PQR file with spaces between the fields and no chain letter, atoms N, CA, C, O and H, PARSE charges and radii, in Angstrom:
ATOM       1  N    MET     1      71.436  100.235   46.665 -0.4000 1.5000
ATOM       2  CA   MET     1      71.485  100.121   48.107 -0.0000 2.0000
ATOM       3  C    MET     1      71.676   98.652   48.487  0.5500 1.7000
ATOM       4  O    MET     1      71.035   97.766   47.922 -0.5500 1.4000
ATOM       5  N    LYS     2      72.543   98.412   49.429 -0.4000 1.5000
ATOM       6  CA   LYS     2      72.877   97.072   49.865 -0.0000 2.0000
ATOM       7  C    LYS     2      71.841   96.544   50.859  0.5500 1.7000
ATOM       8  O    LYS     2      71.379   97.279   51.732 -0.5500 1.4000
ATOM       9  H    LYS     2      73.064   99.132   49.888  0.4000 1.0000
ATOM      10  N    ARG     3      71.480   95.262   50.721 -0.4000 1.5000
ATOM      11  CA   ARG     3      70.551   94.645   51.677 -0.0000 2.0000
ATOM      12  C    ARG     3      71.275   94.357   52.983  0.5500 1.7000
ATOM      13  O    ARG     3      72.454   94.002   52.991 -0.5500 1.4000
ATOM      14  H    ARG     3      71.856   94.665   50.012  0.4000 1.0000
ATOM      15  N    GLU     4      70.555   94.514   54.080 -0.4000 1.5000
ATOM      16  CA   GLU     4      71.150   94.214   55.382 -0.0000 2.0000
ATOM      17  C    GLU     4      71.279   92.711   55.550  0.5500 1.7000
ATOM      18  O    GLU     4      70.408   91.946   55.134 -0.5500 1.4000
ATOM      19  H    GLU     4      69.597   94.802   54.073  0.4000 1.0000
ATOM      20  N    LYS     5      72.374   92.301   56.162 -0.4000 1.5000
ATOM      21  CA   LYS     5      72.614   90.880   56.398 -0.0000 2.0000
ATOM      22  C    LYS     5      71.901   90.447   57.677  0.5500 1.7000
ATOM      23  O    LYS     5      72.051   91.074   58.726 -0.5500 1.4000
ATOM      24  H    LYS     5      73.082   92.922   56.500  0.4000 1.0000
ATOM      25  N    HIS     6      71.134   89.383   57.579 -0.4000 1.5000
ATOM      26  CA   HIS     6      70.441   88.821   58.727 -0.0000 2.0000
ATOM      27  C    HIS     6      70.988   87.425   59.004  0.5500 1.7000
ATOM      28  O    HIS     6      71.398   86.712   58.088 -0.5500 1.4000
ATOM      29  H    HIS     6      71.012   88.874   56.727  0.4000 1.0000
ATOM      30  N    THR     7      70.988   87.052   60.264 -0.4000 1.5000
ATOM      31  CA   THR     7      71.417   85.728   60.690 -0.0000 2.0000
ATOM      32  C    THR     7      70.324   85.150   61.570  0.5500 1.7000
ATOM      33  O    THR     7      69.680   85.873   62.330 -0.5500 1.4000
ATOM      34  H    THR     7      70.654   87.631   61.008  0.4000 1.0000
ATOM      35  N    ALA     8      70.118   83.845   61.465 -0.4000 1.5000
ATOM      36  CA   ALA     8      69.160   83.171   62.353 -0.0000 2.0000
ATOM      37  C    ALA     8      69.953   82.614   63.529  0.5500 1.7000
ATOM      38  O    ALA     8      70.616   81.583   63.416 -0.5500 1.4000
ATOM      39  H    ALA     8      70.641   83.258   60.848  0.4000 1.0000
ATOM      40  N    TYR     9      69.875   83.308   64.649 -0.4000 1.5000
ATOM      41  CA   TYR     9      70.574   82.889   65.861 -0.0000 2.0000
ATOM      42  C    TYR     9      69.719   81.889   66.628  0.5500 1.7000
ATOM      43  O    TYR     9      68.495   82.014   66.677 -0.5500 1.4000
ATOM      44  H    TYR     9      69.336   84.145   64.741  0.4000 1.0000
ATOM      45  N    LEU    10      70.367   80.906   67.220 -0.4000 1.5000
ATOM      46  CA   LEU    10      69.674   79.954   68.085 -0.0000 2.0000
ATOM      47  C    LEU    10      69.872   80.416   69.523  0.5500 1.7000
ATOM      48  O    LEU    10      71.002   80.519   70.001 -0.5500 1.4000
ATOM      49  H    LEU    10      71.361   80.805   67.180  0.4000 1.0000
ATOM      50  N    ILE    11      68.775   80.690   70.202 -0.4000 1.5000
ATOM      51  CA   ILE    11      68.803   81.204   71.567 -0.0000 2.0000
ATOM      52  C    ILE    11      68.171   80.167   72.495  0.5500 1.7000
ATOM      53  O    ILE    11      67.017   79.782   72.309 -0.5500 1.4000
ATOM      54  H    ILE    11      67.857   80.606   69.814  0.4000 1.0000
ATOM      55  N    ALA    12      68.935   79.718   73.494 -0.4000 1.5000
ATOM      56  CA   ALA    12      68.420   78.760   74.479 -0.0000 2.0000
ATOM      57  C    ALA    12      67.873   79.529   75.676  0.5500 1.7000
ATOM      58  O    ALA    12      68.475   80.495   76.145 -0.5500 1.4000
ATOM      59  H    ALA    12      69.872   80.030   73.645  0.4000 1.0000
ATOM      60  N    VAL    13      66.723   79.079   76.156 -0.4000 1.5000
ATOM      61  CA   VAL    13      66.107   79.663   77.343 -0.0000 2.0000
ATOM      62  C    VAL    13      66.091   78.581   78.422  0.5500 1.7000
ATOM      63  O    VAL    13      65.444   77.544   78.278 -0.5500 1.4000
ATOM      64  H    VAL    13      66.234   78.294   75.776  0.4000 1.0000
ATOM      65  N    HIS    14      66.814   78.848   79.500 -0.4000 1.5000
ATOM      66  CA   HIS    14      66.909   77.914   80.623 -0.0000 2.0000
ATOM      67  C    HIS    14      66.013   78.412   81.748  0.5500 1.7000
ATOM      68  O    HIS    14      66.080   79.570   82.160 -0.5500 1.4000
ATOM      69  H    HIS    14      67.340   79.691   79.617  0.4000 1.0000
ATOM      70  N    GLU    15      65.176   77.509   82.230 -0.4000 1.5000
ATOM      71  CA   GLU    15      64.321   77.833   83.369 -0.0000 2.0000
ATOM      72  C    GLU    15      64.406   76.668   84.348  0.5500 1.7000
ATOM      73  O    GLU    15      64.392   75.504   83.947 -0.5500 1.4000
ATOM      74  H    GLU    15      65.121   76.568   81.896  0.4000 1.0000
ATOM      75  N    ARG    16      64.493   76.986   85.602 -0.4000 1.5000
ATOM      76  CA   ARG    16      64.635   75.961   86.638 -0.0000 2.0000
ATOM      77  C    ARG    16      63.509   74.933   86.547  0.5500 1.7000
ATOM      78  O    ARG    16      62.332   75.279   86.438 -0.5500 1.4000
ATOM      79  H    ARG    16      64.505   77.931   85.928  0.4000 1.0000
ATOM      80  N    ARG    17      63.899   73.673   86.593 -0.4000 1.5000
ATOM      81  CA   ARG    17      62.967   72.528   86.570 -0.0000 2.0000
ATOM      82  C    ARG    17      62.143   72.424   85.294  0.5500 1.7000
ATOM      83  O    ARG    17      61.089   71.787   85.291 -0.5500 1.4000
ATOM      84  H    ARG    17      64.854   73.391   86.682  0.4000 1.0000
ATOM      85  N    GLU    18      62.596   73.028   84.232 -0.4000 1.5000
ATOM      86  CA   GLU    18      61.904   72.949   82.947 -0.0000 2.0000
ATOM      87  C    GLU    18      62.895   72.509   81.874  0.5500 1.7000
ATOM      88  O    GLU    18      64.105   72.667   82.031 -0.5500 1.4000
ATOM      89  H    GLU    18      63.452   73.546   84.234  0.4000 1.0000
ATOM      90  N    ALA    19      62.376   71.962   80.800 -0.4000 1.5000
ATOM      91  CA   ALA    19      63.224   71.598   79.665 -0.0000 2.0000
ATOM      92  C    ALA    19      63.738   72.881   79.005  0.5500 1.7000
ATOM      93  O    ALA    19      63.059   73.907   79.005 -0.5500 1.4000
ATOM      94  H    ALA    19      61.392   71.833   80.673  0.4000 1.0000
ATOM      95  N    VAL    20      64.932   72.805   78.450 -0.4000 1.5000
ATOM      96  CA   VAL    20      65.501   73.953   77.740 -0.0000 2.0000
ATOM      97  C    VAL    20      64.707   74.154   76.452  0.5500 1.7000
ATOM      98  O    VAL    20      64.454   73.210   75.704 -0.5500 1.4000
ATOM      99  H    VAL    20      65.484   71.970   78.450  0.4000 1.0000
ATOM     100  N    ARG    21      64.321   75.405   76.212 -0.4000 1.5000
ATOM     101  CA   ARG    21      63.639   75.748   74.962 -0.0000 2.0000
ATOM     102  C    ARG    21      64.627   76.488   74.073  0.5500 1.7000
ATOM     103  O    ARG    21      65.413   77.307   74.550 -0.5500 1.4000
ATOM     104  H    ARG    21      64.527   76.172   76.819  0.4000 1.0000
ATOM     105  N    VAL    22      64.581   76.193   72.775 -0.4000 1.5000
ATOM     106  CA   VAL    22      65.481   76.846   71.825 -0.0000 2.0000
ATOM     107  C    VAL    22      64.640   77.572   70.784  0.5500 1.7000
ATOM     108  O    VAL    22      63.721   77.006   70.192 -0.5500 1.4000
ATOM     109  H    VAL    22      63.942   75.527   72.388  0.4000 1.0000
ATOM     110  N    TYR    23      64.980   78.836   70.579 -0.4000 1.5000
ATOM     111  CA   TYR    23      64.288   79.678   69.611 -0.0000 2.0000
ATOM     112  C    TYR    23      65.250   80.061   68.497  0.5500 1.7000
ATOM     113  O    TYR    23      66.440   80.274   68.731 -0.5500 1.4000
ATOM     114  H    TYR    23      65.727   79.295   71.060  0.4000 1.0000
ATOM     115  N    ALA    24      64.720   80.143   67.283 -0.4000 1.5000
ATOM     116  CA   ALA    24      65.460   80.702   66.157 -0.0000 2.0000
ATOM     117  C    ALA    24      64.977   82.137   66.010  0.5500 1.7000
ATOM     118  O    ALA    24      63.775   82.384   65.906 -0.5500 1.4000
ATOM     119  H    ALA    24      63.753   79.970   67.093  0.4000 1.0000
ATOM     120  N    VAL    25      65.912   83.083   66.002 -0.4000 1.5000
ATOM     121  CA   VAL    25      65.588   84.500   65.893 -0.0000 2.0000
ATOM     122  C    VAL    25      66.383   85.081   64.732  0.5500 1.7000
ATOM     123  O    VAL    25      67.612   85.009   64.718 -0.5500 1.4000
ATOM     124  H    VAL    25      66.888   82.882   66.086  0.4000 1.0000
ATOM     125  N    VAL    26      65.688   85.654   63.763 -0.4000 1.5000
ATOM     126  CA   VAL    26      66.348   86.266   62.615 -0.0000 2.0000
ATOM     127  C    VAL    26      66.580   87.742   62.933  0.5500 1.7000
ATOM     128  O    VAL    26      65.634   88.515   63.082 -0.5500 1.4000
ATOM     129  H    VAL    26      64.690   85.713   63.774  0.4000 1.0000
ATOM     130  N    ALA    27      67.851   88.115   63.032 -0.4000 1.5000
ATOM     131  CA   ALA    27      68.201   89.486   63.408 -0.0000 2.0000
ATOM     132  C    ALA    27      69.510   89.892   62.735  0.5500 1.7000
ATOM     133  O    ALA    27      70.240   89.058   62.199 -0.5500 1.4000
ATOM     134  H    ALA    27      68.619   87.487   62.911  0.4000 1.0000
ATOM     135  N    ASN    28      69.788   91.206   62.778 -0.4000 1.5000
ATOM     136  CA   ASN    28      71.039   91.738   62.217 -0.0000 2.0000
ATOM     137  C    ASN    28      72.233   91.457   63.120  0.5500 1.7000
ATOM     138  O    ASN    28      73.337   91.201   62.639 -0.5500 1.4000
ATOM     139  H    ASN    28      69.196   91.884   63.214  0.4000 1.0000
ATOM     140  N    TRP    29      72.006   91.506   64.438 -0.4000 1.5000
ATOM     141  CA   TRP    29      73.094   91.337   65.405 -0.0000 2.0000
ATOM     142  C    TRP    29      72.687   90.358   66.481  0.5500 1.7000
ATOM     143  O    TRP    29      71.501   90.186   66.764 -0.5500 1.4000
ATOM     144  H    TRP    29      71.109   91.715   64.829  0.4000 1.0000
ATOM     145  N    ALA    30      73.674   89.717   67.081 -0.4000 1.5000
ATOM     146  CA   ALA    30      73.431   88.764   68.158 -0.0000 2.0000
ATOM     147  C    ALA    30      72.755   89.443   69.345  0.5500 1.7000
ATOM     148  O    ALA    30      71.870   88.860   69.972 -0.5500 1.4000
ATOM     149  H    ALA    30      74.637   89.856   66.851  0.4000 1.0000
ATOM     150  N    GLU    31      73.164   90.665   69.653 -0.4000 1.5000
ATOM     151  CA   GLU    31      72.581   91.396   70.779 -0.0000 2.0000
ATOM     152  C    GLU    31      71.085   91.651   70.567  0.5500 1.7000
ATOM     153  O    GLU    31      70.299   91.585   71.512 -0.5500 1.4000
ATOM     154  H    GLU    31      73.883   91.138   69.144  0.4000 1.0000
ATOM     155  N    ALA    32      70.706   91.937   69.338 -0.4000 1.5000
ATOM     156  CA   ALA    32      69.302   92.179   69.022 -0.0000 2.0000
ATOM     157  C    ALA    32      68.489   90.896   69.197  0.5500 1.7000
ATOM     158  O    ALA    32      67.361   90.937   69.689 -0.5500 1.4000
ATOM     159  H    ALA    32      71.345   91.991   68.571  0.4000 1.0000
ATOM     160  N    ALA    33      69.056   89.765   68.799 -0.4000 1.5000
ATOM     161  CA   ALA    33      68.370   88.479   68.964 -0.0000 2.0000
ATOM     162  C    ALA    33      68.195   88.148   70.440  0.5500 1.7000
ATOM     163  O    ALA    33      67.127   87.701   70.856 -0.5500 1.4000
ATOM     164  H    ALA    33      69.972   89.732   68.400  0.4000 1.0000
ATOM     165  N    LEU    34      69.237   88.367   71.230 -0.4000 1.5000
ATOM     166  CA   LEU    34      69.139   88.119   72.673 -0.0000 2.0000
ATOM     167  C    LEU    34      68.095   89.022   73.319  0.5500 1.7000
ATOM     168  O    LEU    34      67.321   88.576   74.166 -0.5500 1.4000
ATOM     169  H    LEU    34      70.106   88.730   70.892  0.4000 1.0000
ATOM     170  N    ALA    35      68.073   90.278   72.923 -0.4000 1.5000
ATOM     171  CA   ALA    35      67.109   91.225   73.483 -0.0000 2.0000
ATOM     172  C    ALA    35      65.678   90.830   73.134  0.5500 1.7000
ATOM     173  O    ALA    35      64.771   90.973   73.954 -0.5500 1.4000
ATOM     174  H    ALA    35      68.701   90.641   72.235  0.4000 1.0000
ATOM     175  N    GLN    36      65.480   90.333   71.914 -0.4000 1.5000
ATOM     176  CA   GLN    36      64.144   89.950   71.472 -0.0000 2.0000
ATOM     177  C    GLN    36      63.604   88.796   72.319  0.5500 1.7000
ATOM     178  O    GLN    36      62.447   88.829   72.738 -0.5500 1.4000
ATOM     179  H    GLN    36      66.216   90.217   71.248  0.4000 1.0000
ATOM     180  N    VAL    37      64.424   87.783   72.574 -0.4000 1.5000
ATOM     181  CA   VAL    37      63.987   86.655   73.405 -0.0000 2.0000
ATOM     182  C    VAL    37      63.980   87.059   74.876  0.5500 1.7000
ATOM     183  O    VAL    37      63.099   86.642   75.627 -0.5500 1.4000
ATOM     184  H    VAL    37      65.364   87.756   72.234  0.4000 1.0000
ATOM     185  N    GLY    38      64.950   87.863   75.290 -0.4000 1.5000
ATOM     186  CA   GLY    38      65.013   88.320   76.673 -0.0000 2.0000
ATOM     187  C    GLY    38      63.780   89.094   77.089  0.5500 1.7000
ATOM     188  O    GLY    38      63.399   89.072   78.260 -0.5500 1.4000
ATOM     189  H    GLY    38      65.666   88.201   74.680  0.4000 1.0000
ATOM     190  N    ALA    39      63.150   89.780   76.142 -0.4000 1.5000
ATOM     191  CA   ALA    39      61.929   90.532   76.440 -0.0000 2.0000
ATOM     192  C    ALA    39      60.772   89.598   76.799  0.5500 1.7000
ATOM     193  O    ALA    39      59.836   90.003   77.488 -0.5500 1.4000
ATOM     194  H    ALA    39      63.459   89.798   75.192  0.4000 1.0000
ATOM     195  N    LEU    40      60.836   88.358   76.337 -0.4000 1.5000
ATOM     196  CA   LEU    40      59.795   87.376   76.628 -0.0000 2.0000
ATOM     197  C    LEU    40      60.083   86.589   77.904  0.5500 1.7000
ATOM     198  O    LEU    40      59.195   85.929   78.445 -0.5500 1.4000
ATOM     199  H    LEU    40      61.597   88.028   75.777  0.4000 1.0000
ATOM     200  N    ALA    41      61.329   86.660   78.386 -0.4000 1.5000
ATOM     201  CA   ALA    41      61.753   85.868   79.545 -0.0000 2.0000
ATOM     202  C    ALA    41      61.423   86.585   80.853  0.5500 1.7000
ATOM     203  O    ALA    41      61.268   87.805   80.897 -0.5500 1.4000
ATOM     204  H    ALA    41      62.050   87.196   77.947  0.4000 1.0000
ATOM     205  N    THR    42      61.321   85.786   81.915 -0.4000 1.5000
ATOM     206  CA   THR    42      61.116   86.343   83.249 -0.0000 2.0000
ATOM     207  C    THR    42      62.456   86.414   83.965  0.5500 1.7000
ATOM     208  O    THR    42      63.477   85.983   83.428 -0.5500 1.4000
ATOM     209  H    THR    42      61.446   84.794   81.879  0.4000 1.0000
ATOM     210  N    GLU    43      62.453   86.953   85.166 -0.4000 1.5000
ATOM     211  CA   GLU    43      63.696   87.139   85.926 -0.0000 2.0000
ATOM     212  C    GLU    43      64.445   85.843   86.188  0.5500 1.7000
ATOM     213  O    GLU    43      65.676   85.832   86.176 -0.5500 1.4000
ATOM     214  H    GLU    43      61.625   87.303   85.603  0.4000 1.0000
ATOM     215  N    ASP    44      63.725   84.745   86.427 -0.4000 1.5000
ATOM     216  CA   ASP    44      64.385   83.490   86.769 -0.0000 2.0000
ATOM     217  C    ASP    44      64.830   82.678   85.552  0.5500 1.7000
ATOM     218  O    ASP    44      65.312   81.555   85.705 -0.5500 1.4000
ATOM     219  H    ASP    44      62.725   84.754   86.437  0.4000 1.0000
ATOM     220  N    MET    45      64.677   83.224   84.362 -0.4000 1.5000
ATOM     221  CA   MET    45      65.113   82.547   83.138 -0.0000 2.0000
ATOM     222  C    MET    45      66.450   83.101   82.681  0.5500 1.7000
ATOM     223  O    MET    45      66.736   84.288   82.837 -0.5500 1.4000
ATOM     224  H    MET    45      64.286   84.136   84.237  0.4000 1.0000
ATOM     225  N    GLN    46      67.262   82.220   82.113 -0.4000 1.5000
ATOM     226  CA   GLN    46      68.537   82.637   81.537 -0.0000 2.0000
ATOM     227  C    GLN    46      68.478   82.404   80.034  0.5500 1.7000
ATOM     228  O    GLN    46      67.995   81.367   79.579 -0.5500 1.4000
ATOM     229  H    GLN    46      67.030   81.255   81.986  0.4000 1.0000
ATOM     230  N    VAL    47      68.969   83.371   79.264 -0.4000 1.5000
ATOM     231  CA   VAL    47      69.004   83.224   77.812 -0.0000 2.0000
ATOM     232  C    VAL    47      70.447   83.305   77.338  0.5500 1.7000
ATOM     233  O    VAL    47      71.242   84.082   77.866 -0.5500 1.4000
ATOM     234  H    VAL    47      69.361   84.213   79.633  0.4000 1.0000
ATOM     235  N    GLU    48      70.778   82.487   76.327 -0.4000 1.5000
ATOM     236  CA   GLU    48      72.125   82.509   75.768 -0.0000 2.0000
ATOM     237  C    GLU    48      72.089   82.060   74.319  0.5500 1.7000
ATOM     238  O    GLU    48      71.228   81.276   73.920 -0.5500 1.4000
ATOM     239  H    GLU    48      70.132   81.856   75.898  0.4000 1.0000
ATOM     240  N    ILE    49      73.031   82.564   73.539 -0.4000 1.5000
ATOM     241  CA   ILE    49      73.163   82.148   72.146 -0.0000 2.0000
ATOM     242  C    ILE    49      73.898   80.815   72.128  0.5500 1.7000
ATOM     243  O    ILE    49      74.955   80.669   72.742 -0.5500 1.4000
ATOM     244  H    ILE    49      73.731   83.200   73.863  0.4000 1.0000
ATOM     245  N    VAL    50      73.326   79.840   71.414 -0.4000 1.5000
ATOM     246  CA   VAL    50      73.946   78.515   71.356 -0.0000 2.0000
ATOM     247  C    VAL    50      74.333   78.118   69.936  0.5500 1.7000
ATOM     248  O    VAL    50      74.870   77.031   69.725 -0.5500 1.4000
ATOM     249  H    VAL    50      72.468   79.959   70.916  0.4000 1.0000
ATOM     250  N    GLY    51      74.068   78.980   68.963 -0.4000 1.5000
ATOM     251  CA   GLY    51      74.451   78.661   67.590 -0.0000 2.0000
ATOM     252  C    GLY    51      73.712   79.523   66.592  0.5500 1.7000
ATOM     253  O    GLY    51      73.134   80.556   66.931 -0.5500 1.4000
ATOM     254  H    GLY    51      73.631   79.863   69.134  0.4000 1.0000
ATOM     255  N    ALA    52      73.747   79.068   65.350 -0.4000 1.5000
ATOM     256  CA   ALA    52      73.075   79.778   64.262 -0.0000 2.0000
ATOM     257  C    ALA    52      72.643   78.762   63.211  0.5500 1.7000
ATOM     258  O    ALA    52      73.176   77.654   63.143 -0.5500 1.4000
ATOM     259  H    ALA    52      74.216   78.229   65.074  0.4000 1.0000
ATOM     260  N    LEU    53      71.670   79.154   62.396 -0.4000 1.5000
ATOM     261  CA   LEU    53      71.208   78.302   61.310 -0.0000 2.0000
ATOM     262  C    LEU    53      71.850   78.739   59.999  0.5500 1.7000
ATOM     263  O    LEU    53      72.184   79.912   59.829 -0.5500 1.4000
ATOM     264  H    LEU    53      71.237   80.054   62.451  0.4000 1.0000
ATOM     265  N    SER    54      72.019   77.815   59.087 -0.4000 1.5000
ATOM     266  CA   SER    54      72.546   78.138   57.764 -0.0000 2.0000
ATOM     267  C    SER    54      71.487   78.899   56.965  0.5500 1.7000
ATOM     268  O    SER    54      70.299   78.833   57.280 -0.5500 1.4000
ATOM     269  H    SER    54      71.747   76.862   59.225  0.4000 1.0000
ATOM     270  N    ARG    55      71.918   79.607   55.948 -0.4000 1.5000
ATOM     271  CA   ARG    55      70.981   80.341   55.094 -0.0000 2.0000
ATOM     272  C    ARG    55      69.981   79.385   54.444  0.5500 1.7000
ATOM     273  O    ARG    55      68.805   79.718   54.296 -0.5500 1.4000
ATOM     274  H    ARG    55      72.883   79.660   55.692  0.4000 1.0000
ATOM     275  N    ASP    56      70.454   78.191   54.053 -0.4000 1.5000
ATOM     276  CA   ASP    56      69.588   77.199   53.436 -0.0000 2.0000
ATOM     277  C    ASP    56      68.485   76.767   54.402  0.5500 1.7000
ATOM     278  O    ASP    56      67.325   76.643   54.010 -0.5500 1.4000
ATOM     279  H    ASP    56      71.409   77.920   54.173  0.4000 1.0000
ATOM     280  N    MET    57      68.848   76.540   55.659 -0.4000 1.5000
ATOM     281  CA   MET    57      67.866   76.124   56.656 -0.0000 2.0000
ATOM     282  C    MET    57      66.861   77.236   56.927  0.5500 1.7000
ATOM     283  O    MET    57      65.676   76.964   57.121 -0.5500 1.4000
ATOM     284  H    MET    57      69.790   76.641   55.977  0.4000 1.0000
ATOM     285  N    VAL    58      67.320   78.488   56.944 -0.4000 1.5000
ATOM     286  CA   VAL    58      66.419   79.627   57.142 -0.0000 2.0000
ATOM     287  C    VAL    58      65.381   79.659   56.021  0.5500 1.7000
ATOM     288  O    VAL    58      64.194   79.869   56.272 -0.5500 1.4000
ATOM     289  H    VAL    58      68.283   78.710   56.787  0.4000 1.0000
ATOM     290  N    ARG    59      65.834   79.448   54.786 -0.4000 1.5000
ATOM     291  CA   ARG    59      64.907   79.433   53.645 -0.0000 2.0000
ATOM     292  C    ARG    59      63.917   78.276   53.763  0.5500 1.7000
ATOM     293  O    ARG    59      62.723   78.457   53.523 -0.5500 1.4000
ATOM     294  H    ARG    59      66.798   79.277   54.582  0.4000 1.0000
ATOM     295  N    ARG    60      64.397   77.100   54.129 -0.4000 1.5000
ATOM     296  CA   ARG    60      63.521   75.923   54.242 -0.0000 2.0000
ATOM     297  C    ARG    60      62.455   76.111   55.319  0.5500 1.7000
ATOM     298  O    ARG    60      61.317   75.672   55.152 -0.5500 1.4000
ATOM     299  H    ARG    60      65.367   76.954   54.325  0.4000 1.0000
ATOM     300  N    LEU    61      62.822   76.759   56.416 -0.4000 1.5000
ATOM     301  CA   LEU    61      61.866   77.005   57.496 -0.0000 2.0000
ATOM     302  C    LEU    61      60.958   78.200   57.211  0.5500 1.7000
ATOM     303  O    LEU    61      59.945   78.391   57.885 -0.5500 1.4000
ATOM     304  H    LEU    61      63.746   77.115   56.551  0.4000 1.0000
ATOM     305  N    GLY    62      61.323   78.998   56.217 -0.4000 1.5000
ATOM     306  CA   GLY    62      60.521   80.173   55.864 -0.0000 2.0000
ATOM     307  C    GLY    62      60.613   81.288   56.902  0.5500 1.7000
ATOM     308  O    GLY    62      59.656   82.041   57.082 -0.5500 1.4000
ATOM     309  H    GLY    62      62.145   78.843   55.670  0.4000 1.0000
ATOM     310  N    LEU    63      61.749   81.404   57.588 -0.4000 1.5000
ATOM     311  CA   LEU    63      61.920   82.437   58.597 -0.0000 2.0000
ATOM     312  C    LEU    63      62.132   83.789   57.935  0.5500 1.7000
ATOM     313  O    LEU    63      62.826   83.892   56.923 -0.5500 1.4000
ATOM     314  H    LEU    63      62.527   80.793   57.442  0.4000 1.0000
ATOM     315  N    LYS    64      61.535   84.818   58.508 -0.4000 1.5000
ATOM     316  CA   LYS    64      61.647   86.178   57.985 -0.0000 2.0000
ATOM     317  C    LYS    64      62.401   87.060   58.987  0.5500 1.7000
ATOM     318  O    LYS    64      62.420   86.748   60.177 -0.5500 1.4000
ATOM     319  H    LYS    64      60.972   84.735   59.330  0.4000 1.0000
ATOM     320  N    PRO    65      63.027   88.162   58.527 -0.5600 1.5000
ATOM     321  CA   PRO    65      63.710   89.083   59.432  0.2800 2.0000
ATOM     322  C    PRO    65      62.781   89.564   60.547  0.5500 1.7000
ATOM     323  O    PRO    65      61.641   89.957   60.298 -0.5500 1.4000
ATOM     324  N    GLY    66      63.285   89.527   61.770 -0.4000 1.5000
ATOM     325  CA   GLY    66      62.506   89.955   62.924 -0.0000 2.0000
ATOM     326  C    GLY    66      61.659   88.861   63.544  0.5500 1.7000
ATOM     327  O    GLY    66      61.075   89.064   64.608 -0.5500 1.4000
ATOM     328  H    GLY    66      64.211   89.208   61.973  0.4000 1.0000
ATOM     329  N    GLU    67      61.581   87.709   62.903 -0.4000 1.5000
ATOM     330  CA   GLU    67      60.738   86.612   63.391 -0.0000 2.0000
ATOM     331  C    GLU    67      61.437   85.806   64.484  0.5500 1.7000
ATOM     332  O    GLU    67      62.651   85.607   64.444 -0.5500 1.4000
ATOM     333  H    GLU    67      62.056   87.544   62.038  0.4000 1.0000
ATOM     334  N    THR    68      60.658   85.348   65.454 -0.4000 1.5000
ATOM     335  CA   THR    68      61.132   84.470   66.517 -0.0000 2.0000
ATOM     336  C    THR    68      60.262   83.217   66.469  0.5500 1.7000
ATOM     337  O    THR    68      59.034   83.297   66.482 -0.5500 1.4000
ATOM     338  H    THR    68      59.672   85.510   65.487  0.4000 1.0000
ATOM     339  N    ARG    69      60.923   82.052   66.415 -0.4000 1.5000
ATOM     340  CA   ARG    69      60.167   80.803   66.358 -0.0000 2.0000
ATOM     341  C    ARG    69      60.828   79.747   67.234  0.5500 1.7000
ATOM     342  O    ARG    69      62.044   79.561   67.180 -0.5500 1.4000
ATOM     343  H    ARG    69      61.921   81.987   66.405  0.4000 1.0000
ATOM     344  N    MET    70      60.024   79.055   68.043 -0.4000 1.5000
ATOM     345  CA   MET    70      60.566   77.975   68.858 -0.0000 2.0000
ATOM     346  C    MET    70      60.789   76.781   67.934  0.5500 1.7000
ATOM     347  O    MET    70      59.938   76.429   67.117 -0.5500 1.4000
ATOM     348  H    MET    70      59.037   79.207   68.087  0.4000 1.0000
ATOM     349  N    ILE    71      61.962   76.172   68.091 -0.4000 1.5000
ATOM     350  CA   ILE    71      62.269   75.004   67.262 -0.0000 2.0000
ATOM     351  C    ILE    71      62.583   73.802   68.133  0.5500 1.7000
ATOM     352  O    ILE    71      62.867   72.722   67.615 -0.5500 1.4000
ATOM     353  H    ILE    71      62.653   76.458   68.754  0.4000 1.0000
């Protein structure tokens, strides 16, 4: 059986008059990563994908599938 491919997406959260926060989210799809962070956001926050981490960086940070971490 083949292992599912995971990617660490970088998700920016913009909130009025606040510094932009960036989260690393390990997920199978970009939509799943956005939904995971979007569930934590309020109506006045905007979330967007701004990049991804390399596999090496994911290993160094010790990120696991399904994990969300502010970086």
